[in-house]
C-alpha positions in Angstrom: -216.4 44.6 8.1 -214.4 44.6 11.3 -212.2 41.7 12.5 -214.8 40.6 15.0 -217.4 40.3 12.3 -215.0 38.2 10.2 -214.4 35.9 13.1 -218.1 35.5 13.7 -218.7 34.8 10.0 -215.9 32.2 9.9 -217.3 30.5 13.1 -220.8 30.3 11.6 -219.4 28.8 8.4 -217.4 26.2 10.3 -220.5 25.3 12.4 -222.6 24.9 9.3 -219.9 22.6 7.7 -219.7 20.5 10.9 -223.5 20.2 11.1 -223.7 19.0 7.5 -220.9 16.4 8.1 -222.7 15.2 11.2 -226.0 14.6 9.4 -224.2 13.0 6.4 -222.1 10.7 8.4 -224.7 9.9 11.0 -226.0 6.7 9.3 -222.6 5.3 8.5 -221.3 4.9 12.0 -222.5 3.0 15.0 -223.6 5.0 18.1 -220.8 5.5 20.6 -222.3 6.3 24.0 -220.5 8.7 26.4 -219.1 6.9 29.3 -219.8 8.2 32.8 -216.1 9.2 33.2 -216.1 11.1 30.0 -219.3 12.9 31.0 -217.7 13.9 34.3 -214.6 15.1 32.4 -216.8 17.1 30.1 -218.6 18.6 33.1 -215.3 19.6 34.7 -214.1 21.3 31.5 -217.3 23.2 31.1 -217.2 24.3 34.8 -213.6 25.5 34.2 -214.8 27.6 31.3 -217.7 29.0 33.4 -215.4 29.8 36.3 -212.7 31.2 34.1 -212.8 34.6 35.8 -210.7 33.1 38.6 -207.7 31.6 36.8 -206.7 29.2 39.5 -210.1 27.7 39.8 -210.8 27.7 36.1 -207.5 26.2 35.0 -207.7 23.7 37.9 -211.1 22.4 36.8 -210.1 22.2 33.2 -206.9 20.3 34.2 -209.0 17.8 36.2 -211.3 17.4 33.2 -208.4 16.7 30.9 -206.9 14.2 33.2 -210.2 12.4 33.5 -210.6 12.3 29.8 -207.1 10.8 29.3 -207.9 8.2 32.0 -211.1 7.4 30.1 -209.2 7.0 26.8 -206.8 4.6 28.4 -209.7 2.6 29.9 -211.4 2.4 26.5 -208.2 1.3 24.8 -207.7 -1.5 27.3 -211.2 -2.8 26.6 -210.6 -3.1 22.9 
């Protein structure tokens, strides 16, 4: 088995564990909806990953996404 096969196997195992935990813990927690600002931050991070070929654009989009996520966290903390 090559190193890439080991990484794939570990990734699949981690995904299975996360899926099991999500299904087990689903009923114990209340549903937290994604805020519009968090959704926008997620979209910027995904766009940064997709446009990762050009480092300046990719890192810029990811940076904007992280900044928006941090702003959203502060807004959520103020409400509670």
